[in-house]
C-alpha positions in Angstrom: -4.1 47.1 -81.2 -6.1 49.1 -83.7 -8.7 46.9 -83.9 -8.8 45.7 -79.8 -8.8 49.5 -79.2 -12.2 50.1 -79.2 -13.0 46.8 -77.2 -10.8 47.6 -74.4 -12.1 50.9 -74.4 -15.2 49.5 -73.3 -14.0 47.1 -70.9 -12.6 49.7 -69.0 -15.8 52.0 -69.3 -17.6 49.2 -67.7 -15.3 49.0 -65.3 -15.5 51.7 -63.5 -18.9 52.3 -64.4 -20.0 49.2 -62.4 -17.7 49.6 -60.0 -19.4 52.8 -59.1 -22.6 51.2 -59.4 -21.7 47.9 -56.9 -20.5 50.9 -54.7 -24.5 52.5 -54.7 -26.0 48.9 -54.5 -24.5 48.9 -51.5 -24.4 52.3 -50.1 -28.2 53.6 -51.0 -29.9 50.5 -49.2 -27.6 50.4 -46.2 -28.2 54.5 -45.8 -31.5 54.0 -45.7 -31.9 51.1 -43.5 -29.8 52.7 -41.1 -31.2 56.2 -41.0 -34.9 54.6 -40.9 -34.6 51.3 -39.7 -37.4 50.1 -42.2 -36.7 47.4 -44.6 -40.4 48.5 -46.4 -38.7 52.1 -46.7 -35.5 50.7 -48.2 -37.0 48.3 -50.4 -39.6 51.4 -52.0 -35.8 53.0 -52.7 -34.5 50.5 -54.5 -38.2 50.4 -56.8 -37.6 54.2 -56.8 -34.2 53.6 -58.6 -35.3 51.0 -60.7 -38.9 51.4 -61.9 -37.2 54.8 -64.1 -34.4 52.6 -65.5 -36.3 50.2 -67.1 -38.7 52.4 -68.5 -35.9 54.4 -69.6 -33.5 51.5 -70.9 -36.8 50.6 -73.2 -37.6 53.7 -74.4 -34.0 54.9 -75.5 -34.0 51.9 -78.3 -34.6 53.9 -81.3 -32.8 57.2 -79.8 -29.7 54.6 -79.5 -29.9 53.5 -83.2 -30.4 57.5 -84.4 -28.3 59.1 -83.1 -25.5 56.4 -81.8 -24.5 54.7 -78.6 -21.7 56.3 -78.2 -23.4 59.6 -77.9 -25.7 58.5 -75.5 -23.6 56.9 -73.0 -20.9 59.8 -73.2 -24.1 62.0 -72.6 -26.1 59.7 -69.3 -22.5 59.5 -68.0 -21.8 63.4 -67.7 -25.1 64.0 -66.5 -25.1 61.4 -63.6 -21.5 63.1 -62.2 -24.0 65.9 -60.8 -26.7 63.6 -59.6 -24.9 61.4 -57.9 -22.7 63.8 -56.5 -26.1 65.6 -55.0 -25.7 62.9 -52.3 -22.7 63.0 -50.5 -23.1 67.1 -51.2 -26.6 67.1 -48.5 -25.1 64.7 -46.7 -22.4 66.8 -45.9 -24.5 69.9 -44.9 -27.3 67.2 -42.7 -29.7 67.5 -45.7 -30.6 64.2 -46.9 -33.8 62.8 -46.1 -36.4 60.5 -47.5 -38.0 63.1 -49.7 -34.6 64.4 -51.2 -32.8 61.0 -51.8 -36.1 59.6 -53.2 -35.5 61.9 -56.8 -32.1 61.8 -56.7 -32.3 58.0 -57.1 -35.0 58.2 -59.7 -32.6 60.8 -61.6 -29.7 58.1 -61.2 -32.1 55.3 -62.7 -33.5 57.7 -65.4 -29.7 58.4 -66.5 -28.1 55.0 -66.2 -30.9 53.1 -67.9 -29.7 54.4 -71.4 -26.1 54.3 -70.6 -26.1 50.8 -69.9 -28.1 50.2 -72.8 -26.0 52.4 -75.4 -22.9 50.5 -74.2 -24.5 47.1 -74.8 -25.6 48.2 -78.4 -21.8 48.8 -78.9 -20.6 45.3 -78.7 -21.6 43.4 -81.9 -20.1 46.0 -83.7 -16.7 45.8 -81.3 -16.6 42.4 -81.4 -17.1 42.4 -85.5 -13.7 44.9 -85.3 -12.2 42.4 -83.2 -12.8 40.0 -85.2 -13.9 37.9 -82.4 -16.4 35.4 -81.6 -19.6 37.3 -79.8 -19.4 34.5 -76.9 -15.4 35.1 -76.5 -16.0 39.3 -76.6 -19.1 39.2 -74.0 -17.2 36.6 -71.8 -14.5 38.8 -71.6 -16.4 41.7 -70.7 -18.8 39.6 -68.5 -15.1 38.7 -66.7 -14.4 42.5 -66.4 -17.6 43.5 -65.0 -17.5 40.9 -62.3 -13.7 42.3 -61.3 -15.2 45.5 -61.0 -18.4 44.3 -58.8 -16.1 42.3 -56.8 -13.7 45.4 -56.3 -16.4 47.5 -56.0 -18.6 45.8 -53.5 -15.3 44.8 -51.1 -14.0 48.5 -51.3 -17.8 49.5 -50.8 -18.2 47.6 -47.4 -15.0 49.0 -46.0 -15.7 52.4 -47.7 -19.1 53.1 -45.8 -17.6 51.8 -42.1 -14.9 54.2 -43.0 -16.9 57.6 -43.9 -20.5 56.4 -44.0 -22.9 55.5 -46.9 -23.5 59.4 -48.0 -20.1 60.7 -48.5 -19.0 56.8 -50.1 -21.1 58.0 -53.0 -18.0 60.7 -53.7 -16.5 57.1 -55.4 -19.6 56.8 -57.3 -19.4 60.2 -59.7 -15.8 59.9 -60.0 -16.6 56.4 -61.7 -19.1 58.1 -63.8 -16.7 60.7 -65.2 -14.1 58.6 -66.0 -16.6 55.8 -67.7 -17.5 59.0 -69.9 -13.8 60.5 -70.4 -13.1 56.7 -71.8 -15.8 56.3 -74.0 -15.5 59.7 -75.4 -12.0 59.0 -76.5 -11.3 55.3 -77.0 -14.6 54.5 -78.9 -14.9 55.8 -82.8 -18.1 56.6 -83.6 -18.5 53.8 -85.9 -20.9 53.0 -88.5 -23.0 49.5 -88.6 -20.4 46.8 -90.1 -22.3 44.1 -92.1 -25.6 44.3 -93.4 -28.9 43.5 -92.0 -29.5 39.8 -91.9 -33.1 39.2 -92.5 -33.8 42.2 -91.3 -37.8 42.9 -91.0 -39.4 45.7 -93.6 -40.8 49.0 -91.7 -44.4 49.7 -92.8 -45.0 53.1 -94.9 -43.9 55.9 -92.9 -43.9 54.1 -89.5 -40.1 54.4 -88.9 -40.0 58.1 -89.5 -41.8 58.2 -86.2 -40.0 57.2 -82.6 -43.4 55.4 -82.1 -43.1 53.6 -84.9 -39.2 52.7 -84.0 -40.4 51.3 -81.1 -43.1 49.2 -82.7 -40.7 47.7 -85.2 -38.0 46.3 -82.6 -41.3 45.0 -79.9 -43.0 43.2 -83.5 -39.2 41.7 -83.9 -38.6 40.6 -80.4 -42.3 38.9 -79.8 -42.3 36.8 -82.7 -38.9 35.3 -81.7 -40.1 32.3 -79.2 -36.5 32.1 -77.4 -35.9 35.7 -76.7 -39.7 35.5 -75.2 -38.4 33.0 -73.0 -35.5 34.2 -72.2 -37.3 37.5 -71.3 -39.9 35.8 -69.1 -37.2 34.2 -66.9 -34.6 36.5 -66.6 -37.1 38.9 -65.5 -38.5 36.3 -62.8 -35.1 35.4 -61.6 -34.2 39.0 -61.4 -36.6 40.2 -59.3 -35.9 37.4 -56.6 -32.6 38.8 -56.9 -33.1 42.4 -56.4 -35.3 41.3 -53.2 -32.2 39.0 -52.2 -29.8 41.6 -52.6 -31.6 45.0 -51.8 -33.4 43.8 -48.9 -32.9 40.6 -47.6 -29.9 40.0 -47.1 -28.9 43.5 -45.6 -31.7 42.9 -43.0 -30.1 39.4 -42.4 -26.8 40.8 -41.9 -27.8 43.6 -40.0 -30.1 41.6 -37.8 -26.9 39.1 -37.0 -25.4 41.8 -35.4 -22.9 42.4 -38.8 -21.8 45.5 -40.5 -21.5 46.4 -44.0 -18.3 44.8 -44.3 -19.8 41.6 -44.2 -22.6 42.5 -46.5 -19.8 44.1 -48.8 -17.5 40.8 -48.3 -20.4 38.7 -48.9 -21.0 40.3 -52.4 -18.0 40.0 -53.4 -17.5 36.3 -52.8 -20.1 36.1 -55.5 -18.5 38.1 -57.8 -15.1 37.4 -57.4 -15.9 33.9 -57.9 -18.3 34.9 -60.8 -14.8 36.1 -62.7 -13.3 32.6 -63.0 -16.9 31.1 -64.5 -16.7 34.4 -66.9 -13.0 33.4 -68.0 -13.9 30.1 -69.0 -16.9 31.3 -70.8 -15.1 33.6 -72.6 -12.2 30.7 -73.5 -14.4 28.3 -74.6 -17.9 29.9 -75.2 -18.4 28.9 -78.8 -17.7 25.1 -78.0 -20.1 24.9 -74.7 -23.5 23.4 -75.3 -25.2 26.0 -74.5 -28.5 24.9 -73.1 -26.9 22.5 -70.7 -24.9 25.0 -69.4 -27.2 27.4 -68.9 -29.5 24.9 -66.8 -26.5 24.3 -64.7 -25.4 27.7 -63.9 -28.8 28.8 -63.0 -29.2 26.0 -61.0 -26.4 26.4 -58.9 -26.7 30.3 -58.8 -29.8 30.8 -57.5 -31.8 28.1 -54.6 -28.3 27.2 -52.9 -27.6 31.0 -52.0 -31.2 32.1 -50.3 -31.6 28.4 -48.4 -27.7 28.6 -46.5 -28.9 32.6 -45.4 -32.8 30.9 -44.3 -30.9 28.4 -42.0 -28.3 30.6 -40.2 -25.9 28.7 -41.7 -22.1 28.9 -40.6 -20.3 31.7 -42.2 -18.1 29.7 -43.9 -20.3 27.5 -45.0 -22.6 30.5 -46.4 -19.5 32.0 -48.2 -18.2 28.3 -50.0 -22.1 28.4 -51.4 -21.6 31.7 -52.6 -18.4 30.9 -54.4 -19.9 28.2 -55.7 -23.1 30.4 -57.0 -20.5 32.8 -58.2 -18.9 30.2 -60.5 -21.6 29.0 -61.9 -23.1 32.5 -62.6 -20.0 33.7 -64.8 -21.0 31.3 -68.0 -24.9 32.6 -67.5 -24.3 35.9 -69.5 -21.9 35.4 -72.1 -23.9 32.9 -73.4 -27.2 34.6 -72.9 -25.4 38.0 -74.6 -24.1 35.6 -78.0 -27.9 34.7 -78.2 -29.5 37.6 -78.3 -27.4 39.3 -80.1 -27.1 36.9 -83.1 -31.0 36.5 -83.6 -31.1 40.5 -84.2 -30.7 41.9 -87.2 -27.7 45.3 -87.2 -30.6 47.8 -88.0 -32.8 47.0 -84.8 -29.8 46.2 -82.4 -30.3 49.5 -80.1 -34.2 49.5 -80.2 -34.0 45.1 -79.7 -31.8 44.9 -77.1 -32.5 47.9 -75.1 -36.0 46.5 -75.3 -34.7 43.3 -74.7 -32.5 44.0 -71.2 -35.4 47.2 -70.4 -37.9 43.8 -70.2 -35.6 41.5 -68.4 -35.5 44.2 -65.8 -39.1 45.2 -65.8 -39.9 43.3 -62.4 -36.7 44.8 -60.7 -38.1 48.1 -59.1 -40.6 45.6 -57.0 -37.8 43.1 -55.7 -36.7 45.1 -53.0 -40.6 46.6 -52.4 -41.7 42.8 -52.5 -38.8 41.6 -50.0 -39.4 44.4 -47.6 -43.0 42.9 -47.5 -41.6 39.1 -47.3 -40.2 40.3 -44.1 -42.9 42.2 -42.5 -45.7 39.5 -43.4 -43.4 36.6 -42.3 -40.6 37.2 -41.3 -36.9 36.9 -42.9 -36.2 33.2 -42.8 -39.8 32.5 -44.2 -39.2 35.2 -46.9 -35.5 34.0 -47.9 -37.2 30.1 -47.9 -40.0 31.5 -50.1 -38.1 33.7 -52.9 -35.7 31.0 -53.1 -38.4 27.9 -53.7 -39.4 30.5 -56.1 -36.1 31.2 -58.1 -36.2 27.4 -58.3 -39.8 27.2 -60.2 -38.5 29.7 -62.4 -35.1 28.2 -63.7 -37.2 24.9 -64.1 -40.5 26.3 -66.2 -38.7 27.2 -69.3 -37.2 23.7 -70.1 -40.7 22.5 -70.7 -41.2 25.1 -73.5 -40.5 23.3 -77.1 -39.8 26.8 -78.1 -36.8 27.3 -75.7 -34.8 24.4 -76.8 -33.5 26.7 -79.9 -31.9 28.6 -77.3 -29.0 25.8 -78.4 -29.2 26.4 -82.6 -27.8 29.4 -83.6 -30.0 31.6 -85.8 -28.8 30.2 -89.3 -29.9 27.1 -88.1 -33.3 27.8 -86.8 
């Protein structure tokens, strides 16, 4: 229990914070869409949260390595309680409008970025403490994350319908508070467990500066062809996923005459099925052929979701497609996380994982904006078809790169 305590604490904190975040990702777009009726403003609001999220995440790496991931996670989650709590407070007094909402979601992004990066940076050491393979730890965490997302999505739709999107964010504030308490109490301020393997040496005087730390992480990241390939492909698919989640699917739901309950149920169907995939990945992840599983999972996860909605398929068929896509997606993060962590020297864990994650997220701020613009220019069905085909091309592109085949080999064999 002593070895597993920090792992359970991290899993519980992630469960709470992700449940709340899933609620906000449904509530805020629905709030903007229902009050303004504008897909473009809905996309703009999503961008105002994700752009500072990406920048803050990228810049937080050296701070995480210097101060420690636990402290960063606790401070950022505690501050998030106050920031997120502003939305229901302003809504209660009838003061919530776009000029006030946009700065609030901007601040939410600034705080979420470092918090997420800090929790991710804890994973390798916690895996070592628990004496578990990285694939198993990332798989279990992935399954728990998806359970949280499922509960958050299912509960969000019902909660928004019951008390409105603004007041529903009270729950988001509560989950951040609980996550901060669990990390503070349940995860020790551990030191790095193992000596660095192959860590690049710093140039004289460079590691003493914050910018020097960032440059060191950037030099390592850009020098690893597998990590670069992952960043390019994941950044592109994340852009398209954001367009789908933040604008395309909410607009389709509203235009089809449905409410937020259906939107929450569709998110829940996807993330709920992904729990099974992540659980299998956790159990046998270290024995799976990484590249093959990764490729097949992305093919099932991407294009079909866009196609069935574009064709306005029956709801039963849409839910079946979402379940298959969700199951396949459960295999992705455990494999990706294991590949990323095992290639990074321990002294660079914070800055390289933060920079890698930020680059994977760098296009997300524009996803909602692009989704809204595409609907305005070519219509909803055409926008869904175009984004789906682009998703398919982005998934297949890395397979043509010889360097990407190093994905299947641990760093010690590369």
